[in-house]
C-alpha positions as YAML, in Angstrom:
chain: A
units: angstrom
residues:
- id: 1
  name: MET
  ca: [-40.28, 44.22, 18.17]
- id: 2
  name: LEU
  ca: [-40.44, 41.29, 20.15]
- id: 3
  name: SER
  ca: [-41.13, 38.94, 17.46]
- id: 4
  name: PHE
  ca: [-38.74, 40.09, 15.19]
- id: 5
  name: LEU
  ca: [-36.47, 39.74, 17.25]
- id: 6
  name: PHE
  ca: [-37.32, 36.12, 18.33]
- id: 7
  name: SER
  ca: [-37.41, 35.78, 14.70]
- id: 8
  name: LEU
  ca: [-34.06, 36.78, 13.87]
- id: 9
  name: MET
  ca: [-32.99, 34.55, 16.74]
- id: 10
  name: LEU
  ca: [-34.56, 31.35, 15.35]
- id: 11
  name: PHE
  ca: [-32.99, 32.07, 12.13]
- id: 12
  name: SER
  ca: [-29.64, 32.61, 13.27]
- id: 13
  name: VAL
  ca: [-30.23, 29.13, 15.17]
- id: 14
  name: VAL
  ca: [-30.91, 27.48, 12.28]
- id: 15
  name: PHE
  ca: [-28.20, 28.96, 10.13]
- id: 16
  name: ILE
  ca: [-25.83, 28.02, 13.04]
- id: 17
  name: ALA
  ca: [-27.30, 24.89, 13.00]
- id: 18
  name: VAL
  ca: [-27.16, 23.97, 9.29]
- id: 19
  name: GLY
  ca: [-23.46, 25.19, 9.14]
- id: 20
  name: ARG
  ca: [-22.25, 23.28, 11.21]
- id: 21
  name: TRP
  ca: [-24.14, 20.11, 9.39]
- id: 22
  name: HIS
  ca: [-22.64, 21.29, 6.33]
- id: 23
  name: GLY
  ca: [-19.09, 21.21, 7.56]
- id: 24
  name: GLN
  ca: [-19.35, 17.89, 8.94]
- id: 25
  name: GLN
  ca: [-20.54, 16.30, 5.69]
- id: 26
  name: ARG
  ca: [-17.69, 17.95, 4.19]
- id: 27
  name: LYS
  ca: [-15.37, 16.40, 6.55]
- id: 28
  name: THR
  ca: [-17.08, 13.38, 6.16]
- id: 29
  name: ALA
  ca: [-16.61, 13.45, 2.48]
- id: 30
  name: VAL
  ca: [-12.98, 14.73, 2.33]
- id: 31
  name: GLU
  ca: [-11.95, 11.92, 4.71]
- id: 32
  name: ILE
  ca: [-13.99, 8.90, 2.40]
- id: 33
  name: TYR
  ca: [-12.58, 10.33, -0.80]
- id: 34
  name: GLN
  ca: [-8.93, 10.22, 0.90]
- id: 35
  name: ARG
  ca: [-9.80, 6.51, 1.82]
- id: 36
  name: TYR
  ca: [-10.65, 5.96, -1.76]
- id: 37
  name: GLN
  ca: [-7.33, 7.42, -2.92]
- id: 38
  name: ALA
  ca: [-5.34, 5.28, -0.81]
- id: 39
  name: LEU
  ca: [-7.62, 2.19, -1.98]
- id: 40
  name: GLN
  ca: [-6.58, 3.47, -5.47]
- id: 41
  name: ILE
  ca: [-2.74, 3.65, -4.87]
- id: 42
  name: ALA
  ca: [-3.02, -0.11, -3.12]
- id: 43
  name: ASP
  ca: [-4.61, -1.43, -6.11]
- id: 44
  name: ASN
  ca: [-2.39, 0.00, -8.18]
- id: 45
  name: GLN
  ca: [0.64, -1.45, -6.58]
- id: 46
  name: ARG
  ca: [-0.45, -4.64, -6.18]
- id: 47
  name: GLN
  ca: [-1.13, -4.50, -9.89]
- id: 48
  name: ARG
  ca: [2.78, -3.06, -10.47]
- id: 49
  name: ARG
  ca: [3.88, -6.23, -8.38]
- id: 50
  name: LEU
  ca: [2.03, -8.64, -10.44]
- id: 51
  name: LEU
  ca: [4.10, -7.44, -13.14]
- id: 52
  name: GLY
  ca: [7.30, -7.57, -11.39]
- id: 53
  name: LEU
  ca: [7.43, -3.61, -10.79]
- id: 54
  name: PRO
  ca: [9.08, -2.57, -7.74]
- id: 55
  name: CYS
  ca: [6.68, -0.90, -4.77]
- id: 56
  name: SER
  ca: [6.57, 3.22, -4.89]
- id: 57
  name: ALA
  ca: [7.87, 4.07, -1.56]
- id: 58
  name: SER
  ca: [5.33, 7.79, -2.08]
- id: 59
  name: CYS
  ca: [2.89, 9.24, -3.93]
- id: 60
  name: ARG
  ca: [1.60, 12.75, -3.59]
- id: 61
  name: ARG
  ca: [-1.99, 13.53, -5.00]
- id: 62
  name: ASN
  ca: [-4.09, 16.11, -4.23]
- id: 63
  name: ARG
  ca: [-1.39, 18.06, -2.25]
- id: 64
  name: ILE
  ca: [-1.80, 14.94, 0.26]
- id: 65
  name: MET
  ca: [1.38, 12.16, 0.83]
- id: 66
  name: PHE
  ca: [0.38, 8.69, 1.03]
- id: 67
  name: HIS
  ca: [3.29, 6.55, 2.03]
- id: 68
  name: ILE
  ca: [3.30, 3.17, 0.55]
- id: 69
  name: TYR
  ca: [5.07, 0.19, 2.43]
- id: 70
  name: CYS
  ca: [5.16, -3.36, 0.38]
- id: 71
  name: GLN
  ca: [6.16, -6.43, 2.55]
- id: 72
  name: GLY
  ca: [5.44, -9.75, 1.25]
- id: 73
  name: GLU
  ca: [1.63, -10.24, 0.14]
- id: 74
  name: GLU
  ca: [1.15, -7.03, 2.02]
- id: 75
  name: ILE
  ca: [0.11, -3.55, 0.72]
- id: 76
  name: LYS
  ca: [0.22, -0.72, 3.19]
- id: 77
  name: VAL
  ca: [-1.00, 2.50, 2.23]
- id: 78
  name: SER
  ca: [-0.99, 5.54, 5.26]
- id: 79
  name: TYR
  ca: [-2.08, 8.66, 4.19]
- id: 80
  name: PRO
  ca: [-2.66, 11.73, 7.05]
- id: 81
  name: SER
  ca: [-6.33, 10.65, 8.22]
- id: 82
  name: GLY
  ca: [-5.52, 6.75, 8.52]
- id: 83
  name: GLU
  ca: [-4.32, 3.90, 6.82]
- id: 84
  name: ILE
  ca: [-5.41, 0.49, 4.33]
- id: 85
  name: ILE
  ca: [-3.59, -2.50, 4.23]
- id: 86
  name: LEU
  ca: [-4.58, -4.93, 1.49]
...
């Protein structure tokens, strides 16, 4: 009986550790994807400016609002977990 309880405890610890690791990996993946989207938006705004088009004020992608600020040659895209400046 004691070995069964020990095995159950060990399985629980491993299960919890894997769950936490998976949650951290998911959080990191979301941050990387949001940063990638912000870079795409900033590059798009740079291309618009080269074509003589105005800079957009904001953009919504995947239910996330990206705010765009253009001043001179600088393009800044802010999003919930950070910002990108080109």
